[in-house]
NUKEMAR-292869 format. One record per residue (C-alpha): z, y negated, x negated; residue in three letters. Coordinates in nm, 2 decimals, decimal comma. Each point is the difference from the previous one (the first is absolute). Layout:
% NUKEMAR-292869
z / y / x / resn
Z / Y / X / Ala
...
This chain:
% NUKEMAR-292869
z / y / x / resn
11,00 / -10,74 / -15,64 / Met
-0,27 / -0,19 / 0,19 / Glu
0,17 / -0,02 / 0,34 / His
0,37 / 0,01 / -0,11 / Phe
0,09 / -0,34 / 0,17 / Pro
-0,10 / 0,14 / 0,34 / Val
0,18 / 0,33 / -0,07 / Val
0,31 / -0,20 / -0,10 / Gln
-0,02 / -0,19 / 0,33 / Ser
-0,03 / 0,33 / 0,19 / Ile
0,31 / 0,14 / -0,17 / Ile
0,20 / -0,32 / 0,07 / Arg
-0,10 / 0,00 / 0,37 / Ala
0,10 / 0,37 / 0,02 / Ala
0,33 / -0,05 / -0,16 / Leu
0,11 / -0,27 / 0,24 / Val
-0,14 / 0,18 / 0,30 / Gly
-0,25 / -0,27 / 0,10 / Asp
-0,27 / 0,21 / 0,18 / Arg
-0,22 / -0,30 / 0,08 / Gln
-0,01 / -0,11 / -0,37 / Ala
-0,05 / 0,36 / -0,11 / Leu
-0,31 / 0,05 / 0,23 / Asp
-0,14 / -0,33 / -0,12 / Lys
0,03 / 0,09 / -0,37 / Gln
-0,14 / 0,35 / 0,05 / Ile
-0,30 / -0,17 / 0,17 / Ala
-0,04 / -0,23 / -0,30 / Arg
0,01 / 0,30 / -0,24 / Leu
-0,26 / 0,18 / 0,21 / Arg
-0,23 / -0,30 / 0,00 / Glu
0,02 / -0,04 / -0,37 / Arg
-0,07 / 0,37 / -0,06 / Leu
-0,30 / -0,02 / 0,23 / Glu
-0,14 / -0,32 / -0,17 / Lys
0,03 / 0,17 / -0,34 / Ser
-0,19 / 0,30 / 0,11 / Gly
0,29 / 0,25 / -0,02 / Gln
-0,10 / 0,18 / 0,32 / Thr
0,18 / 0,32 / -0,09 / Lys
0,33 / -0,19 / -0,03 / Glu
-0,08 / -0,18 / 0,33 / Val
-0,06 / 0,34 / 0,17 / Ala
0,33 / 0,13 / -0,14 / Thr
0,18 / -0,31 / 0,13 / Leu
-0,16 / 0,04 / 0,34 / Asp
0,12 / 0,36 / 0,02 / Arg
0,35 / -0,10 / -0,09 / Leu
-0,01 / -0,27 / 0,27 / Leu
-0,14 / 0,25 / 0,26 / Ala
0,27 / 0,25 / -0,09 / Ser
0,27 / -0,27 / 0,05 / Val
-0,16 / -0,10 / 0,33 / Ser
0,01 / 0,37 / 0,11 / Asp
0,36 / 0,02 / -0,10 / Thr
0,08 / -0,30 / 0,21 / His
-0,19 / 0,16 / 0,29 / Glu
0,22 / 0,31 / -0,02 / Met
0,31 / -0,19 / 0,09 / Ala
-0,07 / -0,33 / 0,17 / Pro
0,34 / -0,17 / 0,08 / Ser
0,08 / -0,08 / 0,35 / Arg
0,14 / -0,34 / 0,08 / Val
0,33 / -0,02 / 0,17 / Glu
-0,03 / -0,21 / 0,31 / Val
0,33 / -0,10 / 0,16 / Ser
0,07 / 0,00 / 0,37 / Arg
0,07 / -0,37 / -0,02 / Ala
-0,36 / -0,06 / -0,11 / Gln
-0,18 / 0,22 / 0,24 / Ile
0,15 / 0,03 / 0,35 / Val
-0,07 / 0,25 / 0,27 / Gly
0,06 / 0,36 / 0,11 / Glu
-0,11 / 0,30 / -0,21 / Arg
-0,32 / 0,16 / 0,12 / Ile
0,01 / 0,37 / 0,05 / Thr
-0,30 / 0,24 / 0,04 / Pro
0,07 / 0,03 / 0,38 / Asp
-0,06 / -0,38 / 0,06 / Val
-0,32 / -0,06 / 0,20 / Asn
-0,21 / -0,30 / -0,07 / Pro
-0,09 / -0,25 / 0,28 / Pro
-0,33 / 0,06 / 0,20 / Ile
-0,27 / -0,21 / 0,16 / Asp
0,09 / 0,01 / 0,37 / Arg
-0,37 / -0,01 / 0,10 / Glu
-0,12 / 0,29 / -0,21 / Thr
0,31 / 0,19 / -0,11 / Gly
-0,11 / -0,03 / -0,37 / Ala
0,27 / -0,05 / -0,26 / Arg
0,02 / -0,35 / -0,14 / Leu
0,12 / 0,12 / -0,34 / Cys
0,08 / 0,30 / -0,22 / Ser
0,33 / 0,07 / -0,18 / Ile
-0,01 / 0,13 / -0,36 / Glu
0,30 / 0,08 / -0,20 / Phe
0,01 / -0,05 / -0,38 / Pro
-0,18 / 0,28 / -0,17 / Ala
0,17 / 0,21 / -0,26 / Asn
-0,28 / -0,04 / -0,26 / Thr
-0,02 / -0,11 / -0,36 / Asn
-0,34 / -0,17 / 0,04 / Ser
-0,02 / -0,36 / -0,10 / Gln
-0,29 / -0,24 / 0,05 / Pro
-0,20 / -0,12 / -0,30 / Val
-0,05 / -0,37 / -0,01 / Tyr
-0,13 / -0,27 / -0,24 / Gly
0,27 / -0,20 / -0,17 / Asp
0,01 / -0,29 / 0,24 / Ser
0,04 / 0,22 / 0,31 / Val
0,25 / 0,23 / -0,17 / Gln
0,21 / -0,31 / -0,09 / Glu
-0,02 / -0,13 / 0,36 / Ala
0,10 / 0,32 / 0,16 / Ile
0,28 / 0,08 / -0,24 / Glu
0,12 / -0,36 / 0,02 / Gly
0,04 / 0,04 / 0,38 / Leu
0,19 / 0,32 / -0,04 / Leu
0,22 / -0,17 / -0,26 / Gln
0,10 / -0,26 / 0,25 / Glu
0,17 / 0,26 / 0,21 / Trp
0,20 / 0,12 / -0,31 / Val
0,10 / -0,37 / -0,07 / Ser
0,07 / -0,10 / 0,36 / Ala
0,35 / -0,14 / -0,09 / Glu
-0,15 / -0,21 / -0,28 / Ala
-0,26 / -0,14 / 0,24 / Leu
0,26 / -0,09 / 0,26 / Lys
0,20 / -0,19 / -0,26 / Ser
-0,29 / -0,25 / -0,01 / Val
-0,06 / 0,00 / 0,38 / Gly
-0,29 / 0,24 / 0,04 / Val
-0,04 / 0,36 / 0,10 / Glu
-0,24 / 0,28 / -0,10 / Pro
-0,35 / -0,02 / 0,12 / Thr
-0,03 / 0,13 / 0,36 / Arg
-0,37 / -0,05 / 0,07 / Ser
-0,30 / 0,10 / -0,21 / Leu
-0,37 / -0,03 / 0,06 / Leu
-0,22 / 0,24 / -0,20 / Ile
-0,37 / -0,07 / 0,00 / Tyr
-0,30 / 0,14 / -0,19 / Gly
-0,31 / 0,22 / 0,05 / Pro
0,01 / 0,34 / 0,17 / Pro
0,13 / 0,29 / -0,21 / Gly
0,19 / -0,23 / -0,24 / Ser
0,34 / 0,15 / 0,07 / Gly
0,15 / -0,24 / 0,26 / Lys
0,14 / 0,27 / 0,23 / Thr
0,11 / 0,21 / -0,30 / Val
0,20 / -0,31 / -0,12 / Thr
0,18 / -0,03 / 0,33 / Ala
0,10 / 0,37 / -0,01 / His
0,11 / -0,05 / -0,36 / Tyr
0,23 / -0,30 / 0,10 / Ile
0,13 / 0,21 / 0,29 / Ser
0,09 / 0,28 / -0,24 / Arg
0,16 / -0,23 / -0,26 / Arg
0,21 / -0,18 / 0,26 / Leu
0,08 / 0,34 / 0,18 / Asn
-0,09 / -0,15 / 0,33 / Leu
-0,22 / 0,16 / 0,28 / Pro
-0,34 / -0,15 / 0,05 / Leu
-0,11 / -0,10 / 0,35 / Ile
-0,38 / -0,04 / -0,01 / Thr
-0,20 / -0,17 / 0,27 / Ala
-0,37 / -0,08 / -0,01 / Arg
-0,06 / -0,34 / 0,16 / Ile
-0,33 / 0,12 / 0,15 / Asp
0,20 / 0,28 / 0,16 / Gly
0,22 / -0,26 / 0,17 / Leu
-0,29 / -0,18 / 0,16 / Ile
-0,06 / 0,09 / 0,36 / Ser
-0,30 / -0,07 / 0,22 / Ser
0,26 / -0,22 / 0,18 / Phe
0,12 / -0,26 / -0,24 / Leu
0,32 / -0,05 / 0,19 / Gly
0,08 / 0,36 / -0,08 / Thr
-0,08 / -0,07 / -0,36 / Thr
0,27 / -0,27 / -0,02 / Ala
0,25 / 0,24 / 0,17 / Arg
-0,09 / 0,27 / -0,25 / Asn
0,07 / -0,23 / -0,29 / Ile
0,33 / -0,10 / 0,14 / Ala
0,10 / 0,36 / 0,07 / Asn
-0,10 / 0,11 / -0,35 / Leu
0,22 / -0,27 / -0,16 / Phe
0,29 / 0,07 / 0,23 / Asp
-0,02 / 0,36 / -0,11 / Phe
-0,02 / -0,08 / -0,37 / Ala
0,28 / -0,25 / 0,02 / Asn
0,23 / 0,26 / 0,15 / Arg
-0,02 / 0,22 / -0,31 / Tyr
0,05 / -0,04 / -0,37 / Ala
-0,36 / 0,04 / -0,12 / Cys
-0,31 / -0,16 / -0,15 / Ile
-0,26 / -0,11 / 0,26 / Leu
-0,36 / 0,05 / -0,13 / Leu
-0,27 / -0,19 / 0,19 / Leu
-0,34 / 0,15 / -0,09 / Asp
-0,34 / -0,15 / 0,07 / Glu
0,18 / -0,33 / 0,03 / Phe
-0,33 / -0,19 / 0,04 / Asp
-0,08 / 0,17 / 0,33 / Ala
0,14 / -0,29 / 0,21 / Leu
-0,21 / -0,25 / -0,20 / Ala
-0,31 / 0,19 / 0,11 / Lys
0,08 / -0,06 / 0,36 / Leu
-0,05 / -0,37 / -0,04 / Arg
-0,37 / 0,06 / 0,02 / Asp
0,03 / 0,07 / 0,37 / Asp
-0,05 / -0,35 / 0,17 / Pro
0,11 / 0,14 / 0,34 / Gln
0,36 / 0,07 / -0,11 / Glu
0,10 / -0,30 / -0,21 / Ile
0,32 / -0,07 / 0,20 / Gly
0,12 / 0,36 / 0,01 / Glu
-0,08 / 0,05 / -0,37 / Ile
0,21 / -0,30 / -0,09 / Lys
0,29 / 0,14 / 0,19 / Arg
-0,03 / 0,33 / -0,17 / Val
-0,01 / -0,16 / -0,35 / Val
0,30 / -0,22 / 0,09 / Asn
0,19 / 0,31 / 0,11 / Thr
-0,08 / 0,17 / -0,34 / Leu
0,11 / -0,31 / -0,20 / Leu
0,32 / -0,04 / 0,20 / Gln
0,09 / 0,36 / -0,05 / Asn
-0,07 / -0,03 / -0,38 / Leu
0,24 / -0,29 / -0,02 / Asp
0,27 / 0,18 / 0,19 / Gln
-0,05 / 0,32 / -0,21 / Arg
0,14 / -0,17 / -0,31 / Arg
0,35 / 0,04 / 0,15 / Asn
-0,03 / 0,37 / 0,03 / Tyr
-0,21 / 0,17 / -0,27 / Gly
-0,30 / 0,01 / -0,23 / Ile
-0,36 / -0,05 / 0,12 / Thr
-0,32 / 0,09 / -0,19 / Ile
-0,35 / -0,08 / 0,12 / Ala
-0,32 / 0,12 / -0,15 / Ile
-0,36 / -0,11 / 0,04 / Thr
-0,34 / 0,05 / -0,14 / Asn
-0,12 / -0,34 / 0,13 / His
0,24 / -0,26 / -0,11 / Asp
-0,25 / -0,28 / 0,06 / Arg
0,03 / 0,06 / 0,38 / Leu
0,37 / -0,08 / 0,00 / Leu
0,12 / -0,34 / 0,13 / Asp
0,21 / -0,22 / -0,23 / Pro
0,28 / 0,04 / 0,25 / Ala
0,00 / 0,38 / -0,06 / Val
0,01 / -0,05 / -0,38 / Trp
0,31 / -0,22 / 0,03 / Arg
0,19 / 0,27 / 0,18 / Arg
0,00 / 0,21 / -0,31 / Phe
0,22 / -0,09 / -0,30 / Glu
-0,21 / 0,19 / -0,26 / Thr
-0,37 / 0,07 / -0,02 / His
-0,13 / 0,28 / -0,23 / Val
-0,37 / 0,06 / -0,06 / His
-0,09 / 0,36 / -0,11 / Ile
-0,36 / 0,02 / -0,12 / Gly
-0,20 / 0,27 / -0,18 / Glu
0,20 / 0,16 / -0,28 / Pro
-0,04 / -0,15 / -0,35 / Glu
-0,11 / 0,21 / -0,31 / Leu
0,33 / 0,15 / -0,09 / Arg
0,10 / 0,06 / 0,36 / Ala
-0,33 / 0,18 / 0,06 / Arg
0,06 / 0,22 / -0,30 / Glu
0,35 / 0,09 / 0,13 / Gln
-0,13 / 0,07 / 0,35 / Leu
-0,29 / 0,21 / -0,13 / Ile
0,23 / 0,21 / -0,22 / Ala
0,23 / 0,05 / 0,31 / Arg
-0,28 / 0,08 / 0,24 / Phe
-0,16 / 0,25 / -0,24 / Leu
0,32 / 0,21 / -0,02 / Gln
0,05 / 0,29 / -0,05 / Pro
-0,29 / -0,05 / -0,24 / Ile
0,14 / -0,16 / -0,32 / Lys
-0,24 / -0,24 / -0,16 / Val
0,01 / -0,20 / -0,33 / Glu
0,03 / -0,38 / 0,01 / Ala
-0,37 / -0,02 / -0,11 / Ser
-0,10 / 0,18 / 0,32 / Thr
0,21 / -0,23 / 0,22 / Ser
-0,15 / -0,30 / -0,18 / Arg
-0,35 / 0,12 / 0,07 / Ile
0,08 / 0,06 / 0,37 / Phe
0,16 / -0,34 / 0,02 / Ser
-0,31 / -0,16 / -0,16 / Tyr
-0,23 / 0,15 / 0,25 / Cys
0,22 / -0,07 / 0,30 / Leu
0,07 / -0,37 / -0,05 / Glu
0,04 / -0,18 / 0,33 / Gly
0,10 / 0,31 / 0,19 / Arg
0,31 / 0,00 / 0,22 / Ser
0,28 / 0,25 / -0,05 / Gly
-0,12 / 0,19 / 0,30 / Ala
-0,35 / 0,02 / -0,15 / Asp
0,14 / 0,13 / -0,33 / Leu
0,20 / 0,27 / 0,19 / Glu
-0,31 / 0,11 / 0,20 / Arg
-0,22 / 0,01 / -0,31 / Ile
0,25 / 0,19 / -0,21 / Cys
0,04 / 0,26 / 0,29 / Ala
-0,38 / 0,04 / 0,00 / Ser
0,00 / 0,04 / -0,37 / Val
0,26 / 0,28 / 0,01 / Lys
-0,19 / 0,18 / 0,28 / Arg
-0,33 / -0,03 / -0,20 / Thr
0,17 / 0,12 / -0,32 / Leu
0,17 / 0,30 / 0,17 / Ala
-0,33 / 0,12 / 0,14 / Leu
-0,20 / -0,07 / -0,32 / Ser
0,16 / 0,27 / -0,22 / Gly
0,04 / -0,26 / -0,28 / Glu
0,32 / -0,03 / -0,21 / Ala
0,26 / -0,23 / 0,15 / His
-0,01 / -0,23 / -0,30 / Asp
-0,14 / -0,34 / -0,08 / Gly
-0,37 / 0,10 / -0,01 / Pro
0,03 / 0,20 / 0,31 / Gly
0,16 / -0,29 / 0,19 / Val
-0,26 / -0,24 / -0,14 / Phe
-0,29 / 0,21 / 0,12 / His
0,17 / 0,04 / 0,34 / Ala
0,04 / -0,38 / 0,03 / Leu
-0,37 / -0,04 / -0,08 / Ser
-0,09 / 0,25 / 0,27 / Thr
0,22 / -0,17 / 0,26 / Val
-0,14 / -0,34 / -0,08 / Leu
-0,35 / 0,13 / 0,03 / Ala
0,06 / 0,10 / 0,36 / Arg
0,08 / -0,36 / 0,10 / Ser
-0,31 / -0,20 / 0,11 / Pro
0,12 / -0,33 / -0,13 / Phe
0,22 / -0,14 / -0,29 / His
0,08 / -0,36 / -0,04 / Asp
0,13 / 0,05 / -0,35 / His
-0,25 / 0,06 / -0,28 / Val
0,20 / 0,26 / -0,19 / Ala
0,04 / 0,22 / 0,30 / Ala
-0,37 / -0,03 / 0,09 / Arg
-0,11 / 0,09 / -0,35 / Ile
0,24 / 0,30 / -0,02 / Leu
-0,13 / 0,12 / 0,34 / Ala
-0,36 / -0,02 / -0,14 / Thr
0,01 / 0,10 / -0,37 / Asp
0,31 / 0,12 / -0,19 / Gln
-0,16 / -0,07 / -0,34 / Glu
-0,09 / -0,36 / 0,11 / Ala
0,37 / -0,03 / 0,09 / Phe
0,11 / 0,11 / -0,34 / Ile
-0,24 / -0,26 / -0,15 / Ser
0,16 / -0,26 / 0,23 / Leu
0,36 / 0,06 / -0,10 / Ile
-0,08 / 0,05 / -0,37 / Ala
-0,17 / -0,35 / 0,00 / Asn
0,25 / -0,18 / 0,22 / Asp
0,22 / -0,22 / -0,23 / Pro
0,26 / -0,04 / 0,27 / Asp
0,04 / 0,38 / 0,04 / Phe
0,23 / 0,06 / -0,29 / Leu
-0,02 / 0,37 / -0,06 / Ile
-0,10 / 0,20 / -0,31 / Lys
-0,30 / 0,23 / 0,00 / Gln
0,23 / 0,29 / -0,07 / Thr
0,19 / -0,08 / 0,32 / Asp
-0,34 / -0,03 / 0,19 / Ile
-0,09 / 0,34 / -0,13 / Gly
0,34 / 0,15 / 0,10 / Glu
-0,04 / -0,14 / 0,35 / Ala
-0,37 / 0,09 / 0,06 / Thr
-0,07 / 0,30 / -0,22 / Gly
-0,27 / -0,18 / -0,20 / Tyr
-0,02 / 0,05 / -0,38 / Gly
0,04 / -0,29 / -0,23 / Gln
-0,36 / 0,00 / -0,13 / Ser
-0,13 / 0,00 / 0,35 / Arg
0,22 / -0,29 / 0,10 / Ile
-0,12 / -0,19 / -0,31 / Ser
-0,36 / 0,06 / 0,09 / Asp
0,05 / -0,11 / 0,36 / Leu
0,19 / -0,31 / -0,11 / Lys
-0,30 / -0,10 / -0,23 / Lys
-0,26 / 0,08 / 0,27 / Ala
0,18 / -0,23 / 0,26 / Lys
-0,13 / 0,23 / 0,27 / Arg
0,21 / -0,18 / 0,26 / His
-0,20 / -0,32 / -0,02 / Leu
-0,30 / 0,13 / 0,20 / Ala
0,23 / 0,10 / 0,29 / Leu
0,17 / -0,33 / -0,01 / Met
-0,33 / -0,18 / 0,02 / Glu
-0,12 / 0,22 / 0,28 / Ala
0,32 / -0,07 / 0,20 / Gly
-0,05 / -0,38 / -0,04 / His
-0,36 / 0,04 / 0,12 / Ala
0,10 / 0,16 / 0,32 / Gln
């Protein structure tokens, strides 16, 4: 058996319950199958992994957080958040852990980082034995729509703690003295209760530095924020999220014990997200793979928006809710967009047959012609003809010329 050593390693890891080793060996097997051109077996393995992921989503375990680790009163629905005295606007919102089975989809590195943080709360006593405590401050950064806020809500649900969310730009008043007071009032409120404090748009204060008329006041506001972040460690967990990490001062970075970057989803994560967002339409792995190929570089929010448009288009088209129907709907949706920065999306938006030519000739797109036919509705002879004609080359050259 060609891949028996890897299979043997998978069995060994499963028997001893080493999930990290198990995932690593499964990834090795998938890589070897892909390199040997066994795309059908790769697709089967991907479906198995997706089904296991869905099973985990159905029952995500909550982490037990002891009262000794998180201090404060219990928030009830009748608790009112603090307000800006000048405007009467609320300084934050209070959200209780949702009773949902949804679980974010990440790449391996982000998944490992988030689960590692949650594992710290399970192992709090082990950490204390070596003189440390679970992480109490986390900075999440990355492009818009990448899942930063979703991640904060996921952590809130797993730890079974309410989420107090404040947008930093919402704390900023036209009177900077009021801004410092708003920040202090927000932290006093959060420190009173057992909760997670989420600071959104965390770079907003950094943008104020561009105003040369208010240097002294801005410094005082930033110092107030930093002092409150330091004191917050004695009370509870703080998460900050930003789209513009380069605007943050080094002093701000130092206030957070852990930094997690969430970027655009990787290939396998895109496939899982696409399959999820297309529900209740069930698609084969080949269709998810083609979607993922076209939508490289898109954020999770982009994928959700495009899949919603595809479902609307398909519902109104009268076509069957199968691979070819979804493929044609995707082509229609992409054709409505005036600009595509990814060549595959641009070609599918322009010419479906040129797209078939592209994927049939791409050596990195490991999918059999039978699977291309299943996903697109094109016959094998036509796919072969398009592959030979290399119809996509003209569109690629035209794109370079623009």
